[in-house]
Structures are given as C-alpha cells and as structure tokens.
C-alpha positions, 0 to 999 in steps of 0.5 A, spaced: 499 500 500 502 507 498 501 512 503 500 517 498 501 525 499 496 530 497 496 533 490 501 539 490 506 536 496 513 540 496 519 535 496 525 538 497 531 538 500 534 543 504 542 546 506 546 551 509 550 555 506 556 556 512 555 548 511 557 547 505 559 552 501 566 553 503 571 558 500 570 562 506 576 568 503 574 568 495 569 574 491 571 578 498 567 574 504 568 577 511 569 572 516 562 570 520 562 568 528 563 561 525 570 562 522 572 566 528 569 560 533 572 555 530 579 558 529 578 560 536 576 553 539 581 549 535 575 546 531 574 543 524 572 550 520 567 549 514 573 550 509 572 547 505 566 543 507 563 540 500 566 546 495 559 548 493 561 555 492 565 552 486 561 545 485 553 548 485 552 545 478 555 539 479 550 539 485 544 542 482 545 536 476 543 530 483 537 534 485 535 534 478 537 526 477 534 524 483 527 529 481 527 533 487 523 539 485 524 544 491 531 546 494 531 550 500 538 553 501 541 559 505 544 565 503 551 567 507 550 574 510 557 575 510 558 573 503 554 578 501 555 583 506 563 582 508 561 587 514 554 586 515 552 593 511 556 594 505 554 589 498 559 586 495 557 584 488 561 577 487 558 574 493 551 576 491 552 574 484 554 567 487 547 567 489 543 570 483 547 564 478 545 558 483 538 560 482 538 561 475 541 554 475 536 551 480 531 553 474 533 551 468 533 544 471 525 546 473 527 546 480 524 551 485 529 555 490 527 556 496 531 562 500 533 563 508 536 568 509 539 567 516 543 560 517 548 562 524 552 565 520 552 572 522 558 577 520 563 578 525 563 585 524 556 585 527 558 581 533 563 586 534 559 590 535 554 586 541 551 580 536 544 579 537 544 582 544 544 588 540 537 590 538 541 595 532 541 588 529 534 587 527 535 593 522 541 591 520 538 584 518 531 588 515 536 592 510 540 585 508 534 582 507 531 587 503 539 587 498 538 580 497 530 580 496 531 586 490 536 581 487 532 575 487 526 576 488 523 576 481 524 569 481 524 566 488 518 566 491 518 562 497 522 566 503 524 564 509 527 569 515 531 566 520 533 558 521 532 556 528 532 563 532 533 558 539 539 555 537 542 561 535 540 565 541 541 559 546 546 555 544 550 561 541 549 565 547 547 560 553 550 554 554 556 557 548 557 551 545 555 555 538 558 561 535 560 565 537 560 561 543 558 566 549 556 563 555 550 568 559 544 567 559 541 573 560 544 575 554 542 569 550 534 571 552 536 578 549 539 576 543 532 570 543 528 577 542 531 581 538 532 575 533 524 575 534 525 582 532 529 581 526 525 576 524 519 581 524 522 587 521 525 583 515 518 580 513 517 587 513 521 590 508 520 583 504 513 584 503 514 592 501 519 590 495 512 587 491 512 581 488 508 574 490 513 572 495 511 567 501 514 568 508 515 563 513 520 563 519 523 555 521 523 553 528 525 547 531 521 543 536 521 537 542 516 535 544 516 533 551 516 527 555 516 524 561 516 518 565 511 520 570 505 523 570 504 528 577 505 535 578 512 535 578 512 531 572 508 536 569 511 542 571 517 540 569 515 539 562 511 545 562 518 549 563 522 545 558 516 546 553 515 554 554 522 556 553 523 551 547 517 551 543 513 556 546 519 563 546 518 563 539 512 561 537 508 564 541 510 571 539 509 570 532 502 568 532 501 574 536 500 572 543 507 576 546 511 571 551 506 566 555 506 570 563 508 563 565 514 563 561 516 570 563 515 568 571 520 562 570 525 567 567 524 573 572 530 572 577 535 574 569 531 579 569 533 581 561 528 578 557 522 584 560 526 590 559 528 588 553 521 589 550 520 595 547 513 599 546 511 596 538 516 590 538 510 585 540 506 588 534 512 587 529 514 580 531 507 578 529 507 580 522 502 574 518 506 569 516 504 564 510 507 558 512 510 556 518 517 552 517 518 546 522 524 543 524 523 536 527 528 531 530 528 528 536 523 529 544 526 530 550 526 528 556 523 532 563 524 530 570 524 535 576 529 536 580 529 536 588 534 542 588 531 547 584 537 551 585 542 544 583 546 544 577 542 540 570 544 537 564 538 542 561 541 547 556 536 552 556 538 559 559 534 560 566 530 554 567 530 553 575 527 546 578 527 541 572 532 537 569 533 532 561 534 526 562 538 522 556 535 518 550 532 512 550 530 506 545 534 507 538 538 512 537 542 516 531 550 517 530 549 524 534 545 520 540 538 522 538 532 519 540 527 517 535 520 517 535 516 518 530 510 518 533 512 524 538 512 528 530 505 526 528 503 528 535 507 534 535 504 536 527 497 535 530 499 540 537 501 545 532 495 545 527 491 546 532 495 552 536 497 556 531 489 557 528 490 551 522 497 556 519 500 552 514 505 547 515 511 545 512 517 540 515 523 545 513 528 539 516 528 532 517 533 527 517 538 523 521 546 522 522 548 515 521 555 512 520 556 510 512 561 507 509 563 507 501 563 499 498 565 498 492 561 505 490 556 504 494 553 506 501 547 501 503 545 506 508 539 502 511 538 505 517 537 512 514 533 509 509 528 506 515 528 513 518 525 516 513 520 511 511 518 512 520 517 519 519 514 520 512 509 515 515 508 520 521 508 527 516 502 522 513 499 521 519 498 527 521 496 530 514 490 524 515 488 526 522 487 533 519 495 537 519 495 541 513 502 539 512 505 542 505 511 540 504 517 536 507 525 538 506 530 533 507 535 534 512 541 535 509 542 533 501 550 533 502 555 530 508 556 537 510 559 541 516 556 539 521 557 545 526 561 544 532 561 536 531 565 538 525 565 532 519 564 527 523 556 526 523 554 525 517 546 527 515 546 527 507 542 523 502 548 523 498 555 522 501 561 527 500 569 525 500 570 531 504 578 530 501 577 529 494 569 532 493 567 525 490 559 525 491 556 518 491 548 517 492 547 513 498 541 508 498 537 514 502 538 518 496 535 512 491 529 511 497 527 518 497 527 519 490 521 514 489 518 517 494 518 524 490 516 519 484 510 516 486 508 523 491 507 517 497 511 511 500 
C-alpha cells in the first residue's frame, strides 16, 4: 500500500551556507562568527566543507537526477555584506547564478536569509543582544530580495533562532561561544524582532513572496504523570517550544515563561513598545524542524546544576535519550513527530506547515562505490509515515525538506556526523548517492511512501 501525499506537496532537500559552501575568503567574503569561533576553539572549520561555492552546478545536477523539485538553501550574510552593511557584488552574484541554475533544471529555490552565520563585524558591535542588528538584518533582507525576488517566491527569514540565541549566547556550544543566560534571552528577543522587520522589508519590495520563519521543536516526554513532572515539562516546553512561537502568533511571551525567567532580569526590559506588534507579522507558512523529543524531570533542589541547556530554567533536568539513537545520540521517536504536527495545527490556528528539516546522522561507509545506509532509509520511512499520519488526522502540512542534501560541516561536531542523502569524500570532494537518496527519489516520484 502506498501512503499518498496531497497533490502539490512540496518535496525537497535543505542545506545551509556555512555547512557546504567553503571558499570562506573568496570574492570578498568577510569572516562570520563561525569562522572566528572554530579557529578560536581549535575546531574543524567550514572550509572547504563541500566546496559548494565552486561545485554548485554539480550539486544542482544531483538534485535534478533525483527528481527533487524544491531546494532550500541559505544565503551567507557575510558573503553578501562582508561587514554586515556594505554589499559585495561578487558574493551576491553567486546566489544569482545558483538561482538561475536551479530554475534551468526545473527546481524551485527556497531562500533562508539567516542560518547562524552572523558577520563577525556585527558581532564586534555586540551581536544579537544588540537590538540595532534587527535593522541591519532588515536592510540585508531587502538587499537580497531586490537581487533575487524576481525569481524566488519562498522566503524564510531566520532558521532556528533558538539555537542562534540559546546555544550561541547561553551555553556557548555554538558561535559566538558566549555563556551569558541573560544575554541569550535578549538575543532571542532581538532575533524575533529582526524576523518581524525583515518580513516587513520583504513585503515592501512587492512581488508574490511567501514569508516564513523556521523553528525547531522538541516535544517533551516524562516518565511520571504527577504535578512535579508536569511542571518540569511545562518549563521546558514554554522555553524551548513557545518562547519563539507565541510572539510570532501575536500572543506575546507566555506569562508563566516570563515568571520562570524573571530572576535573570533581562528579557522584559528588552521588550520595547511596539516590538510585539512588529514580531507578529502575518506568516504565510511556518517552517518546522523536528529531530527528537526531550525528556524532562524535576530536580529536588531547584538551585542544583542540571543537564538542561536552556538559559535560566530552575528546578528541572533533562534525562538521557533512550531506545534507538542516531550517531549524534538523538532519540528516534517518529510518533512524537505526528503529535507535534497535530499540536501545531491547533495551537497555530490552522497556519500551514512545511517540514523545513528532518533527517538523521549515521555512520556511513562507501563499499564498491555504494553507501547502503539502511538505518537512514528506515529513519526517513518512519518519519514520513509520521507526517502522513498527521495529515490524515487533519494537519495542514504542505511540504517536506529532507536534511540534508550533502554530508557537510556539522557545526561544533565538524565533519564527524553525516546527515546527507549524498556521501561527500571531504578529501576528494567526490559525491556518491546513498541508498537513502534513491529511496527518497522514489518517494518523490510517486508522491507517496
């Protein structure tokens, strides 16, 4: 039996600029916070990554061979504006060529304006805790739209502001590597403000653009159904899943969340008059990233240290994942995907949803020119079935972008984790289609599983 998806369902793959492009100093590109962070931390860097800046035509041909009709990619702010403000025509021209090449192959481009690679020059001015960046970002968004808006209809402002704020400025595991819980909350608010101003800028430039933002969600599981566990789950859910979502929907920050974070004393003073109205610009679609659930539990001592990576939360902890894990140690629970999409359908009052990222890292091996990634095939089959189940139960899901097209630079994990449908030999840059790529091509061709 084939699980058929709705007519017009958008099938695609997704990538991010710093993870694949390489060429970090080519054609006037300025340093981003990830260039600085990786060098300072002694980590692998995003150069050469997949050398996509020079090999983009080859990668578009791979997409065409797979028959994938949508491609979600991000623009590197520091390539287009090396100092965050001044346009570098050569950098902008790269994305112009990429869009034309995609269209020549019948592939619809979906542009994400920010996937974590802030120009280092703007970080030197305070980074995302500096609210002036919201205006800088709107100017950047308008610049890119003027160059590509005649051919690109789908626009995402920001990918996963949760990670950019809370992991970049909270626990410091991502660039810029700052550990300041109060600053992380302010950064989160300013990222939302930047989204709102960018959405206004995009729409001011005319055209029939579709404006979205992409959020990453983690459904919360507990072992015990009692008041203490429910409260631990609520705290996690409100900060991870609703800190960004509710203001976007015009509901502001949940009062319970503000109370959870009041001891830090930074978030509410950062909210200026009119901010919440700017943030709540109408969305045409909500981008949903799902990888794994989280397991919450209470702490007997509210002041005790916990494994929770979220800034400011007291009295709760996050338990280790269980069952079948990916190579990154992420728990595989496709049924949580179904429940998440159904919850979003209700909580967002029927706002259309697109799965902007879903995928898994596993250890792959090339054997006689093939990669038999059975676990990844099963992962995609299970999670696509979960999406289908949500659609059957009423969720308005319009598309699915597999993460990722290519094995790539996996942020602080360097080149140790492979998410790609296409295997990349980072020494030779040879590309090999994995079995998961062939599986996904079949799903796309039949519009069903």
